[in-house]
C-alpha positions as CSV (number, residue, x, y, z in Angstrom):
1,M,-4.1,-6.0,24.4
2,A,-3.5,-9.6,23.4
3,V,-7.0,-10.6,24.7
4,A,-8.6,-7.6,22.9
5,D,-6.9,-8.5,19.6
6,Q,-7.5,-12.2,19.8
7,R,-11.0,-12.0,21.5
8,S,-9.9,-15.1,23.3
9,F,-8.1,-15.7,26.6
10,R,-6.8,-19.1,25.4
11,A,-5.3,-17.6,22.2
12,A,-4.0,-14.6,24.0
13,A,-2.2,-16.8,26.6
14,E,-0.6,-18.8,23.8
15,L,0.5,-15.5,22.1
16,C,2.0,-14.2,25.4
17,H,3.6,-17.6,26.2
18,V,1.9,-17.9,29.6
19,S,-0.8,-20.2,31.0
20,Q,-4.4,-19.2,30.6
21,P,-5.1,-19.1,34.4
22,S,-2.1,-16.8,34.8
23,L,-3.3,-14.5,32.1
24,S,-6.8,-14.4,33.6
25,V,-5.4,-13.5,37.0
26,Q,-3.3,-10.7,35.5
27,V,-6.3,-9.3,33.6
28,A,-8.5,-9.5,36.7
29,H,-5.8,-7.7,38.7
30,A,-5.6,-4.9,36.0
31,E,-9.3,-4.5,36.2
32,A,-9.2,-4.2,39.9
33,V,-6.4,-1.6,39.8
34,L,-8.3,0.4,37.2
35,G,-11.6,0.0,39.1
36,T,-13.6,-1.0,36.0
37,R,-14.3,-4.1,33.9
38,I,-12.4,-4.2,30.5
39,F,-14.0,-7.5,29.3
40,D,-17.3,-9.3,29.6
41,R,-16.6,-13.0,29.1
42,D,-18.5,-16.3,29.2
43,R,-17.7,-19.8,28.0
44,R,-18.2,-18.9,24.3
45,R,-16.8,-15.4,23.7
46,V,-15.0,-12.3,25.0
47,L,-16.6,-8.9,24.6
48,I,-15.0,-5.5,25.3
49,T,-16.9,-3.2,27.5
50,A,-17.5,0.5,26.7
51,A,-15.0,1.5,29.3
52,G,-12.6,-1.2,28.0
53,E,-12.7,0.3,24.4
54,E,-11.4,3.6,25.7
55,L,-8.8,2.1,28.0
56,L,-7.5,-0.3,25.5
57,E,-7.0,2.5,22.9
58,R,-5.0,4.4,25.5
59,A,-3.1,1.2,26.4
60,R,-2.1,0.7,22.8
61,R,-0.7,4.2,22.6
62,V,1.2,3.6,25.8
63,L,2.7,0.4,24.4
64,L,3.7,2.1,21.2
65,E,5.4,5.0,23.1
66,A,7.2,2.4,25.2
67,D,8.4,0.6,22.2
68,D,9.5,3.8,20.6
69,L,11.4,4.8,23.7
70,F,13.6,1.6,23.5
71,E,13.9,1.9,19.7
72,A,15.0,5.6,20.0
73,A,17.7,4.5,22.5
74,R,18.9,1.7,20.3
75,R,18.9,3.9,17.1
76,H,20.7,6.8,18.7
77,V,24.1,5.4,17.7
78,D,23.1,4.3,14.2
79,P,19.5,4.6,12.9
80,M,20.4,2.3,9.9
81,V,21.0,-0.8,11.9
82,G,18.5,-3.5,12.8
83,T,15.1,-4.5,11.3
84,L,12.7,-2.2,9.5
85,R,9.2,-3.5,8.9
86,L,7.7,-2.1,5.7
87,G,4.4,-2.7,3.8
88,V,3.6,-2.2,0.1
89,I,0.3,-2.5,-1.8
90,P,-0.1,-5.1,-4.6
91,T,-0.3,-2.5,-7.5
92,I,3.1,-1.1,-6.4
93,G,5.1,-4.0,-4.9
94,P,5.9,-6.2,-7.9
95,Y,7.0,-3.3,-10.0
96,L,8.8,-1.1,-7.4
97,L,10.6,-3.6,-5.2
98,P,12.9,-5.1,-7.9
99,D,14.3,-1.6,-8.5
100,I,14.6,-0.4,-4.9
101,V,15.6,-3.4,-2.8
102,P,19.1,-3.8,-4.4
103,A,19.7,0.0,-3.8
104,L,18.6,-0.3,-0.2
105,K,20.8,-3.3,0.4
106,E,23.7,-1.5,-1.1
107,G,23.1,1.7,0.8
108,F,22.3,0.2,4.2
109,P,23.9,-3.3,4.5
110,Q,23.2,-3.5,8.2
111,L,19.5,-2.7,7.8
112,L,17.2,-5.8,7.5
113,L,14.1,-5.0,5.6
114,N,11.0,-7.1,6.2
115,W,8.4,-6.5,3.5
116,I,4.7,-7.5,3.6
117,E,2.1,-6.9,0.8
118,D,-1.5,-6.0,1.5
119,K,-4.2,-3.6,0.7
120,T,-4.0,0.1,1.8
121,E,-6.6,-0.2,4.6
122,V,-4.8,-3.1,6.2
123,L,-1.4,-1.5,6.0
124,V,-2.6,1.9,7.4
125,R,-4.1,0.0,10.3
126,R,-0.9,-2.0,11.0
127,I,1.2,1.2,10.9
128,T,-1.2,2.9,13.3
129,R,-1.0,-0.1,15.7
130,G,2.8,-0.2,15.5
131,E,2.9,-3.6,13.8
132,I,4.9,-2.2,11.0
133,D,7.1,0.9,10.7
134,G,5.9,2.3,7.4
135,A,4.5,1.4,3.9
136,V,4.7,2.4,0.3
137,L,1.3,3.7,-0.6
138,A,-0.6,6.0,-3.0
139,L,-1.1,9.4,-1.5
140,E,-4.5,9.7,-3.1
141,A,-5.9,6.9,-0.8
142,D,-7.2,7.5,2.7
143,L,-4.0,7.5,4.9
144,G,-5.7,8.7,8.0
145,D,-3.3,10.5,10.4
146,L,-0.2,9.1,8.8
147,V,2.6,11.5,7.5
148,H,4.6,10.7,4.5
149,E,7.7,11.2,2.3
150,V,7.0,11.7,-1.4
151,L,8.8,9.1,-3.6
152,V,7.7,9.5,-7.3
153,A,4.8,10.4,-9.5
154,D,3.2,7.5,-11.3
155,R,1.2,8.5,-14.4
156,F,-1.7,6.4,-15.8
157,V,-1.9,5.2,-19.4
158,L,-4.9,3.7,-21.3
159,A,-4.6,0.1,-22.5
160,V,-6.8,-1.0,-25.4
161,P,-6.9,-4.2,-27.5
162,V,-5.3,-4.3,-30.9
163,G,-7.9,-3.3,-33.5
164,H,-9.8,-1.1,-31.1
165,P,-10.8,2.3,-32.5
166,L,-8.6,4.0,-29.9
167,S,-5.6,1.9,-31.0
168,T,-5.3,3.5,-34.5
169,T,-3.9,6.9,-33.5
170,D,-1.0,8.3,-31.6
171,A,-2.9,11.4,-30.4
172,E,-3.1,11.9,-26.6
173,V,-6.4,10.6,-25.1
174,K,-8.9,13.1,-23.8
175,L,-11.7,12.3,-21.4
176,K,-14.3,12.9,-24.1
177,D,-12.7,10.1,-26.1
178,L,-13.7,7.6,-23.4
179,T,-17.4,8.3,-23.4
180,G,-19.2,5.0,-23.6
181,E,-16.1,2.8,-23.3
182,R,-16.3,-0.4,-21.3
183,F,-13.6,-0.5,-18.6
184,L,-12.2,-3.4,-16.7
185,L,-11.2,-2.5,-13.2
186,L,-9.7,-4.1,-10.1
187,D,-11.7,-5.6,-7.2
188,E,-13.0,-3.7,-4.2
189,G,-10.3,-2.7,-1.7
190,H,-7.6,-1.6,-4.2
191,C,-7.1,2.2,-4.1
192,F,-6.1,2.1,-7.8
193,R,-9.6,0.9,-8.5
194,D,-11.0,4.0,-6.8
195,Q,-8.9,6.3,-8.9
196,A,-9.8,4.5,-12.1
197,L,-13.5,4.5,-11.2
198,A,-13.3,8.3,-10.6
199,L,-11.9,8.7,-14.1
200,C,-14.6,6.5,-15.6
201,S,-17.3,8.6,-13.9
202,A,-15.8,11.8,-15.2
203,A,-15.6,10.4,-18.8
204,H,-19.1,8.8,-18.6
205,A,-17.6,5.4,-19.3
206,E,-19.0,2.1,-18.3
207,E,-17.6,-0.3,-15.7
208,L,-17.8,-4.0,-16.7
209,S,-19.0,-6.4,-14.0
210,F,-15.8,-8.4,-14.1
211,R,-13.4,-7.5,-11.2
212,A,-9.8,-8.5,-11.4
213,T,-7.5,-9.2,-8.4
214,S,-4.3,-8.1,-10.1
215,L,-3.0,-5.8,-12.9
216,S,-1.8,-9.0,-14.7
217,T,-5.4,-10.2,-15.1
218,L,-6.5,-6.8,-16.4
219,V,-3.8,-6.8,-19.0
220,Q,-4.7,-10.3,-20.2
221,M,-8.4,-9.5,-20.4
222,V,-7.7,-6.4,-22.4
223,S,-5.4,-8.3,-24.7
224,A,-8.2,-10.8,-25.3
225,G,-10.5,-7.9,-26.3
226,A,-12.8,-7.9,-23.2
227,G,-12.6,-4.2,-22.7
228,V,-10.1,-1.3,-21.9
229,T,-8.4,-0.4,-18.7
230,L,-6.0,2.0,-17.0
231,L,-2.5,1.0,-16.0
232,P,0.1,2.7,-13.9
233,E,3.3,3.4,-15.8
234,I,5.5,1.6,-13.2
235,A,3.8,-1.6,-14.3
236,L,4.2,-1.3,-18.0
237,S,7.6,-2.9,-18.6
238,S,6.6,-6.0,-16.5
239,E,2.9,-6.5,-17.5
240,C,2.9,-5.5,-21.2
241,R,6.0,-7.4,-22.4
242,R,3.9,-10.4,-23.6
243,A,0.5,-8.8,-24.0
244,D,-0.9,-8.0,-27.4
245,L,-2.4,-4.5,-26.7
246,R,-1.8,-0.8,-27.4
247,L,-1.0,1.9,-24.9
248,R,-2.1,5.5,-25.2
249,Q,-1.0,8.4,-23.1
250,F,-3.4,11.0,-21.8
251,A,-3.6,14.7,-22.6
252,Q,-3.0,17.2,-19.8
253,P,-3.9,17.0,-17.0
254,V,-2.6,13.5,-17.0
255,P,-4.3,11.2,-14.4
256,A,-1.7,10.0,-12.0
257,R,-1.0,8.8,-8.4
258,T,1.8,9.9,-6.1
259,L,3.7,7.1,-4.4
260,V,4.8,7.9,-0.8
261,L,6.5,6.2,2.1
262,A,3.9,6.7,5.0
263,R,4.6,6.4,8.7
264,R,3.2,7.4,12.1
265,K,3.5,11.0,13.2
266,R,5.7,10.1,16.2
267,T,8.1,7.2,15.7
268,S,11.7,6.5,16.6
269,R,12.2,5.3,13.0
270,E,11.7,8.8,11.5
271,T,15.3,9.3,10.6
272,T,15.6,5.7,9.2
273,L,12.5,6.1,7.1
274,A,13.6,9.5,5.8
275,R,16.9,8.1,4.6
276,V,15.2,5.0,3.1
277,A,12.8,7.4,1.2
278,A,15.7,9.4,-0.1
279,T,17.4,6.2,-1.4
280,I,14.2,5.1,-3.1
281,R,13.8,8.4,-4.8
282,D,17.4,8.2,-6.1
283,S,17.0,4.7,-7.3
284,L,13.9,5.6,-9.3
285,G,15.6,8.5,-10.9
286,R,18.3,6.4,-12.6
287,G,17.9,5.5,-16.2
288,T,14.9,4.9,-18.4
289,P,12.9,1.7,-18.1
290,P,12.6,-0.7,-21.0
291,R,10.1,0.4,-23.6
292,P,7.0,-1.9,-23.2
293,R,5.6,-3.7,-26.2
294,G,2.8,-1.9,-27.9
295,M,3.8,1.6,-26.8
296,N,4.0,3.9,-29.9
297,S,7.1,6.0,-30.4
298,A,5.3,9.3,-29.6
299,A,4.2,7.9,-26.2
300,A,7.5,6.2,-25.3
301,K,8.4,8.4,-22.4
302,P,10.2,7.3,-19.2
303,A,7.8,5.3,-17.1
304,R,8.9,7.0,-13.9
305,S,9.3,10.7,-13.4
306,R,11.0,12.3,-10.4
307,V,8.8,14.5,-8.1
């Protein structure tokens, strides 16, 4: 598996802490036992054969099951002890983690949480491969065969510059109000972009050519009068504190995303992840977040609602 992932015998040997000749002998022995070639190699590159692709996929599942066997044995006494590897996407991490990490530390003091931040596609792949145990994602994205625990509903609001025609009223926004508006969106690969793009299409709005890499950039561009955008409510108290813009809530049905804790179907960490998800839900249900600057009184509702 190391050779397949690295596409290099030298790099795989370093990863496995063995010499390259020893690794080559072991791979050759495996091919002899299986009766087929897994790799085609020359001095410049390593290629996976057609037979190798199928065998390596099966081998990955075997390794995952073997890991889960040992993890299940270790967690039988206490599932909330040890290390839990979790991912989170960039449009959730900066706004959710400050609320939930203290609650998780308090609730599970012997559970070490290792967080990584990346885009949905990468995190789904890493969960499937067993590189991480789970991830906080948006349910509306493509999660493949992963299962999930629902955490919270995250509604979207419209952000417009001060002085924009849509900033002069407290009425809830309808799709027809957005016809012809120029929207600033995130770059490719962000699932939040896909949801915003779908709304723009339904409203016959225009997407500007500028692509932001973060919600912070979107907020500053809107504040400068470059266009309008959508923001998730969990980001408002952080991103809009210093921005000079106006926030408008949508009429029903309100566009939103559902935040979930996703995992593999069969994992020894199922109990651990279920209890972590329950603690996250509880922590998100406590209190009302600070009112972001620019939100009118009629729209100043809690930024997080329990599902």
